[in-house]
C-alpha positions as CSV (number, residue, x, y, z in Angstrom):
1,M,0.0,0.0,0.0
2,K,0.9,3.6,-0.4
3,I,0.3,5.3,2.9
4,T,0.4,9.0,3.9
5,A,0.6,9.7,7.6
6,V,-0.3,13.2,8.8
7,G,1.2,14.1,12.2
8,I,0.7,17.6,13.5
9,G,1.6,18.7,17.0
10,T,4.5,18.5,19.4
11,R,7.2,15.8,19.2
12,G,5.1,13.6,21.4
13,D,2.3,13.8,18.8
14,V,4.4,13.3,15.8
15,Q,7.0,10.7,16.8
16,P,4.5,7.8,17.3
17,I,3.1,8.4,13.8
18,A,6.6,8.3,12.4
19,E,7.4,5.1,14.3
20,L,4.3,3.4,12.9
21,C,5.5,4.5,9.4
22,K,8.8,2.8,10.1
23,E,7.0,-0.4,11.0
24,L,4.8,-0.3,7.9
25,Q,7.8,0.3,5.7
26,R,9.5,-2.8,7.2
27,R,6.5,-4.7,6.0
28,G,6.9,-3.5,2.4
29,H,4.5,-0.6,2.3
30,E,5.4,2.9,1.0
31,C,4.9,5.6,3.6
32,R,5.5,9.3,3.8
33,L,5.1,11.6,6.8
34,A,3.3,14.9,6.3
35,T,4.3,17.1,9.2
36,L,5.8,20.5,10.2
37,E,9.4,21.5,9.2
38,G,10.5,21.1,12.9
39,F,10.2,17.4,12.5
40,H,11.9,17.0,9.2
41,E,15.0,15.7,11.0
42,L,12.9,13.2,13.0
43,A,11.5,11.7,9.8
44,D,14.9,11.6,8.2
45,G,16.4,9.8,11.2
46,L,13.7,7.1,11.0
47,G,14.1,6.7,7.3
48,V,10.6,8.0,6.5
49,P,10.1,10.3,3.5
50,Y,9.1,13.8,4.6
51,F,6.3,16.0,3.2
52,H,6.3,19.6,4.3
53,L,3.3,21.2,6.0
54,D,3.3,24.9,7.1
55,G,3.2,25.7,10.8
56,S,5.4,26.3,13.8
57,A,5.9,23.6,16.4
58,D,6.9,26.3,18.9
59,N,3.7,28.2,18.3
60,L,1.6,25.1,18.5
61,M,3.2,24.2,21.9
62,R,2.5,27.7,23.2
63,Y,-1.1,28.0,21.9
64,L,-2.4,24.6,22.8
65,V,-0.4,23.6,25.9
66,L,1.3,26.6,27.6
67,D,-1.6,29.0,27.1
68,N,-4.2,26.3,27.9
69,R,-5.7,27.6,31.2
70,G,-9.5,27.2,30.6
71,D,-12.2,25.3,28.8
72,L,-12.0,27.5,25.6
73,D,-8.3,28.1,25.5
74,F,-7.6,25.0,23.3
75,F,-10.2,26.1,20.8
76,R,-8.8,29.6,20.7
77,G,-5.3,28.2,20.2
78,A,-6.5,26.0,17.4
79,M,-8.0,29.0,15.7
80,K,-4.7,30.9,15.9
81,L,-2.9,27.9,14.3
82,C,-5.5,27.8,11.4
83,R,-5.1,31.5,10.7
84,E,-1.3,31.1,10.6
85,T,-1.5,28.2,8.0
86,P,-3.8,29.4,5.2
87,R,-2.3,26.9,2.8
88,L,-2.8,23.8,5.0
89,M,-5.9,22.4,3.2
90,D,-4.2,22.5,-0.2
91,Q,-1.0,21.0,1.3
92,L,-3.0,18.2,2.9
93,D,-4.7,17.5,-0.5
94,E,-1.3,17.3,-2.2
95,A,0.0,15.1,0.6
96,V,-2.7,12.5,0.3
97,A,-2.8,12.4,-3.5
98,G,-2.1,8.9,-4.8
99,A,-2.3,7.2,-1.3
100,D,-4.3,4.0,-0.7
101,L,-4.7,4.9,2.9
102,V,-4.3,8.0,5.1
103,I,-3.4,8.0,8.8
104,Y,-3.9,11.2,10.8
105,N,-3.7,12.2,14.4
106,F,-6.1,14.6,16.1
107,L,-4.5,17.9,15.1
108,G,-4.1,16.5,11.5
109,G,-7.8,15.9,11.4
110,F,-8.5,18.2,8.4
111,A,-6.8,15.4,6.3
112,Y,-10.3,13.8,6.4
113,H,-11.6,16.3,3.8
114,P,-9.1,15.6,0.9
115,C,-9.7,11.9,1.7
116,E,-13.4,12.4,1.2
117,L,-12.7,14.3,-2.0
118,R,-10.5,11.6,-3.4
119,G,-12.3,8.5,-2.0
120,I,-9.3,7.4,0.2
121,P,-10.0,5.5,3.4
122,C,-8.5,7.0,6.5
123,V,-7.5,6.1,10.0
124,R,-7.5,8.4,13.0
125,V,-5.2,8.4,16.0
126,F,-5.7,9.7,19.5
127,Y,-3.3,9.7,22.5
128,S,-5.8,10.0,25.2
129,P,-9.5,9.1,25.6
130,F,-11.7,10.7,22.9
131,D,-14.4,8.2,22.1
132,A,-17.2,8.4,24.7
133,T,-17.3,5.8,27.4
134,T,-18.6,5.5,31.0
135,K,-15.3,4.0,32.1
136,Y,-12.9,7.0,32.3
137,S,-12.4,10.4,30.9
138,L,-9.8,13.1,30.4
139,Y,-12.0,15.6,32.2
140,T,-13.0,13.9,35.4
141,P,-11.3,11.5,37.9
142,E,-14.6,9.6,38.3
143,H,-15.2,6.1,36.8
144,D,-18.1,4.1,35.6
145,S,-20.9,6.7,35.6
146,Q,-23.1,8.7,33.3
147,K,-21.2,11.8,34.4
148,V,-18.1,10.3,32.9
149,F,-19.9,9.6,29.6
150,D,-21.4,13.1,29.6
151,S,-17.9,14.7,29.9
152,Y,-17.2,13.8,26.3
153,R,-20.1,15.8,25.0
154,M,-18.0,18.7,23.5
155,E,-15.4,16.5,21.7
156,E,-17.0,16.0,18.3
157,P,-18.9,19.3,18.3
158,G,-15.7,21.2,19.0
159,M,-14.0,19.7,16.0
160,N,-17.1,20.3,13.9
161,L,-17.0,24.0,14.8
162,L,-13.3,24.3,13.9
163,T,-14.1,22.7,10.6
164,I,-17.0,25.0,9.8
165,L,-14.9,28.0,10.5
166,N,-11.7,26.9,8.7
167,A,-12.4,24.2,6.1
168,N,-15.8,24.9,4.6
169,R,-14.4,27.4,2.1
170,W,-12.1,24.7,0.8
171,R,-14.9,22.1,0.7
172,K,-17.1,24.4,-1.3
173,A,-14.3,25.2,-3.8
174,H,-13.9,21.5,-4.4
175,G,-17.5,20.6,-4.7
176,L,-18.0,19.0,-1.3
177,A,-21.1,19.5,0.8
178,K,-20.9,22.1,3.6
179,W,-19.8,20.6,6.9
180,T,-22.3,21.2,9.7
181,M,-22.6,20.5,13.4
182,R,-24.4,17.3,12.5
183,S,-21.4,16.1,10.4
184,D,-19.4,13.2,11.8
185,Y,-15.7,12.6,11.6
186,R,-16.3,9.1,13.0
187,Y,-17.7,7.9,9.7
188,Q,-16.7,7.9,6.0
189,G,-20.1,7.5,4.5
190,D,-21.7,4.8,6.5
191,V,-18.4,3.1,7.4
192,P,-16.9,3.7,10.8
193,V,-13.4,5.2,10.7
194,Q,-10.8,2.9,12.1
195,T,-9.5,4.5,15.3
196,F,-6.2,3.8,17.1
197,Y,-5.0,4.6,20.6
198,P,-1.2,4.0,20.9
199,V,-1.3,3.3,24.6
200,S,-1.4,0.1,26.6
201,P,-4.8,-1.3,27.3
202,R,-3.6,-1.6,30.9
203,L,-3.8,2.2,31.1
204,M,-6.9,2.6,28.9
205,E,-9.1,-0.5,28.9
206,P,-11.1,-0.8,25.7
207,D,-14.9,-0.4,26.1
208,P,-16.8,-3.3,24.5
209,A,-19.5,-0.8,23.6
210,W,-17.2,0.9,21.1
211,G,-17.2,-1.8,18.5
212,D,-14.4,-3.5,16.6
213,H,-13.2,-0.4,14.7
214,I,-11.6,1.1,17.8
215,H,-8.2,-0.3,18.8
216,V,-6.2,0.2,22.0
217,C,-3.0,-1.4,20.8
218,G,0.0,-0.5,22.8
219,W,2.6,2.3,22.4
220,W,4.1,3.1,19.1
221,F,7.9,3.2,19.8
222,H,11.0,1.1,19.3
223,P,13.1,2.0,22.3
224,E,15.7,-0.8,21.9
225,E,16.4,0.5,18.3
226,D,16.6,4.1,19.4
227,E,19.3,3.3,21.9
228,R,21.3,0.7,19.9
229,D,24.1,3.1,19.0
230,Y,23.8,5.3,22.1
231,V,26.9,5.9,24.2
232,P,26.4,8.1,27.3
233,D,28.9,10.8,27.9
234,E,31.6,10.2,30.6
235,G,29.9,12.4,33.2
236,L,26.6,10.6,33.0
237,A,28.2,7.1,32.8
238,A,30.3,7.8,35.9
239,F,27.4,9.2,37.9
240,L,25.2,6.2,37.2
241,A,28.0,3.8,38.1
242,Q,28.6,5.3,41.6
243,G,26.2,4.9,44.6
244,D,22.5,4.1,44.6
245,A,20.5,4.4,41.4
246,P,19.2,8.0,41.1
247,I,15.7,9.3,40.4
248,F,15.3,11.0,37.0
249,A,13.3,14.2,36.7
250,G,12.7,15.7,33.3
251,F,10.1,18.2,32.0
252,G,10.5,18.3,28.3
253,K,10.8,21.6,26.5
254,M,7.8,23.3,28.0
255,A,8.9,26.9,28.8
256,A,6.0,27.6,31.1
257,K,6.6,29.7,34.2
258,E,4.9,27.0,36.3
259,Y,7.5,24.5,35.0
260,E,10.3,26.8,35.9
261,Q,8.9,27.0,39.5
262,L,8.4,23.2,39.5
263,Q,12.0,22.5,38.4
264,R,13.2,24.7,41.3
265,M,10.9,23.0,43.8
266,T,12.0,19.5,42.5
267,L,15.7,20.4,43.0
268,A,14.9,21.7,46.5
269,A,13.1,18.4,47.3
270,F,16.0,16.3,46.1
271,E,18.4,18.3,48.2
272,E,16.3,18.2,51.3
273,L,15.7,14.4,51.0
274,G,19.4,13.7,50.2
275,V,18.3,11.8,47.1
276,R,20.6,11.3,44.1
277,A,19.0,12.5,40.9
278,V,19.5,13.1,37.2
279,M,17.7,16.2,36.1
280,Q,16.8,17.7,32.7
281,A,16.0,21.2,34.0
282,P,16.5,23.7,31.2
283,L,14.7,26.5,32.9
284,L,17.0,26.6,35.9
285,S,19.8,29.2,35.8
286,D,23.4,28.3,35.4
287,E,23.9,29.7,38.9
288,E,21.3,27.4,40.4
289,R,22.7,24.3,38.6
290,A,26.3,25.2,39.8
291,A,25.1,25.6,43.4
292,A,23.5,22.1,43.5
293,S,25.2,19.4,45.5
294,G,27.2,16.5,44.0
295,R,24.2,14.3,44.4
296,I,22.5,16.0,41.4
297,L,23.6,15.6,37.8
298,F,22.1,17.9,35.2
299,V,22.0,16.5,31.7
300,Q,21.5,18.4,28.4
301,G,20.9,17.3,24.9
302,T,19.2,14.1,23.8
303,V,19.4,11.0,26.0
304,P,17.2,8.1,24.9
305,Y,14.7,7.6,27.7
306,G,14.4,3.9,27.0
307,W,18.1,3.6,27.9
308,L,18.1,6.1,30.8
309,F,15.0,4.8,32.5
310,R,16.6,1.4,32.9
311,H,19.4,2.9,34.9
312,V,17.4,4.9,37.4
313,K,15.1,3.8,40.3
314,A,12.1,6.1,39.5
315,V,11.0,8.8,37.2
316,V,9.4,12.3,37.4
317,H,8.0,13.8,34.2
318,H,5.2,15.7,32.6
319,G,3.0,12.7,31.8
320,G,3.1,12.7,28.0
321,N,1.8,9.5,26.5
322,S,5.1,8.1,25.1
323,T,7.3,9.3,28.0
324,N,4.9,7.7,30.4
325,G,4.9,4.5,28.5
326,L,8.7,4.3,28.4
327,G,9.0,4.8,32.2
328,L,6.3,2.2,33.0
329,R,7.7,-0.3,30.5
330,A,11.1,0.0,32.3
331,G,9.3,-1.0,35.5
332,R,9.9,2.4,37.2
333,P,7.7,4.0,39.8
334,T,6.4,7.3,38.3
335,L,5.4,10.7,39.4
336,V,3.5,12.8,36.9
337,A,3.6,16.6,37.1
338,A,0.7,17.5,34.8
339,L,0.2,20.8,33.1
340,A,-2.5,20.1,30.5
341,L,-4.4,17.8,28.2
342,D,-3.6,14.0,28.4
343,Q,-1.1,14.6,31.2
344,H,-3.9,14.8,33.8
345,Y,-5.4,11.5,32.7
346,Y,-2.1,9.6,32.8
347,G,-1.1,11.1,36.1
348,R,-4.3,9.9,37.7
349,T,-4.0,6.5,36.0
350,V,-0.4,5.9,37.2
351,H,-1.6,6.5,40.8
352,E,-4.7,4.3,40.4
353,L,-2.5,1.5,39.1
354,G,-0.5,1.7,42.3
355,V,2.8,2.5,40.5
356,G,3.3,6.1,41.7
357,P,2.1,8.9,44.0
358,E,-0.9,11.1,43.3
359,P,0.0,13.5,40.4
360,L,1.2,17.0,41.0
361,Y,-0.7,19.8,39.3
362,V,1.0,22.9,37.9
363,C,-1.8,24.7,36.0
364,K,-4.9,26.2,37.6
365,K,-3.6,25.6,41.2
366,M,0.2,25.3,41.5
367,C,1.4,22.5,43.8
368,S,3.3,23.5,46.9
369,Q,6.9,22.8,47.9
370,A,5.6,20.5,50.6
371,Q,3.5,18.5,48.1
372,V,6.5,18.1,45.8
373,T,8.8,17.0,48.6
374,S,6.2,14.5,49.9
375,A,5.5,13.0,46.5
376,I,9.3,12.5,45.8
377,A,9.7,11.0,49.3
378,E,7.0,8.5,48.4
379,L,8.7,7.8,45.1
380,A,12.1,7.2,46.8
381,D,11.0,5.0,49.7
382,G,10.3,1.9,47.6
383,R,6.6,1.5,48.2
384,Y,5.7,1.4,44.5
385,Q,8.7,-0.7,43.3
386,D,7.1,-4.1,43.3
387,A,3.9,-3.0,41.5
388,A,5.9,-1.0,39.0
389,A,8.2,-3.9,38.2
390,E,5.3,-6.3,37.7
391,L,3.6,-3.9,35.4
392,G,6.8,-3.3,33.5
393,Q,7.1,-7.1,32.8
394,R,3.6,-7.2,31.4
395,L,4.2,-4.2,29.2
396,L,7.3,-5.7,27.7
397,K,5.1,-8.3,26.1
398,E,3.3,-5.6,24.1
399,D,4.4,-4.4,20.6
400,G,2.0,-1.6,19.7
401,C,3.6,-0.8,16.3
402,A,3.4,-4.4,15.2
403,T,-0.2,-4.8,16.5
404,A,-1.4,-1.7,14.7
405,A,0.4,-2.6,11.5
406,Q,-1.3,-6.1,11.5
407,I,-4.7,-4.5,12.0
408,I,-4.1,-2.0,9.2
409,E,-3.0,-4.8,6.8
410,R,-6.0,-7.0,7.8
411,R,-8.5,-4.1,7.3
412,F,-7.0,-2.4,4.3
413,G,-4.3,-4.7,2.8
């Protein structure tokens, strides 16, 4: 098959799509990845042909994550992105031309329309719960209730409104019917769109009520391959070789003022508890890093998490889907410091599984120094170790890329 994959978002949104392309190429399919220029190097590194889409990954992060403080902020951010990329619909049309199948993630959802125009089947991808269920939700900590189901009520209407405001002109120019609030991305004609969740079913149990077109298949990554040629620098190798295994704390590239404060509080907690730690803390000053004790090692640049997490005793991170999966797969107790979106869901789920403390929150109400210190103390005292190790052994048996590729071949091959 000739497959176009559309991945728009942060690196955490794009890399799983690229990893699936890599798996499909292994199986003899032709793939190309349509994404922002900021991920051209990522595609090249995985050997996946790149197709350019306009847009700034930095602006996307700012509008949809860092500025996301209320119920309407995500919608406002998406509107800003649409205004900044007036050529996007034409680029998507060019990207899917000649494809037998199109795979797109949530922010690449406008690829649906050129697929409709050209009669190409498509597959959609989400990294956190989007299809309504009573079991769990991004928006409430409750489970198994009508309230949980009702929390999904704005998902599809929100996407429809974005489409009406930003894609109907393109649809009209190409002879397609006007998109309305009754239109439905979940179907192509009368056929349900195949939907994938690249996360372990142990964190997001499939709802039997969904039907067989929705697949929770395991994470899309190849950590062993990513780390095959990795050699740690001398400082990191020496630090890991001496003393007890450290705790890792990393917060990605999110330059939010809350994360600057959190990095400072995390460092203070490590120092107060006397815990050895490896930190990725780009928002701390050079002076703060220099003043830290010898128990703390600051790392910069790219370190494969699949490799690093096997050499630490526990992890603290922002709760993104793939990062969370790598830590749990390594069998490491996990503390999530959630800022927005799926991070809240995965932070709660980690705690409910008994493999980490209650999540820290850094958005509407900033966590306190006492809460940070208490959570890291829990992480360090070993209470979650056995449960995390057992879960890790189960997760090692999953191969999300292979599972997804097999389903795609069975449904479309």
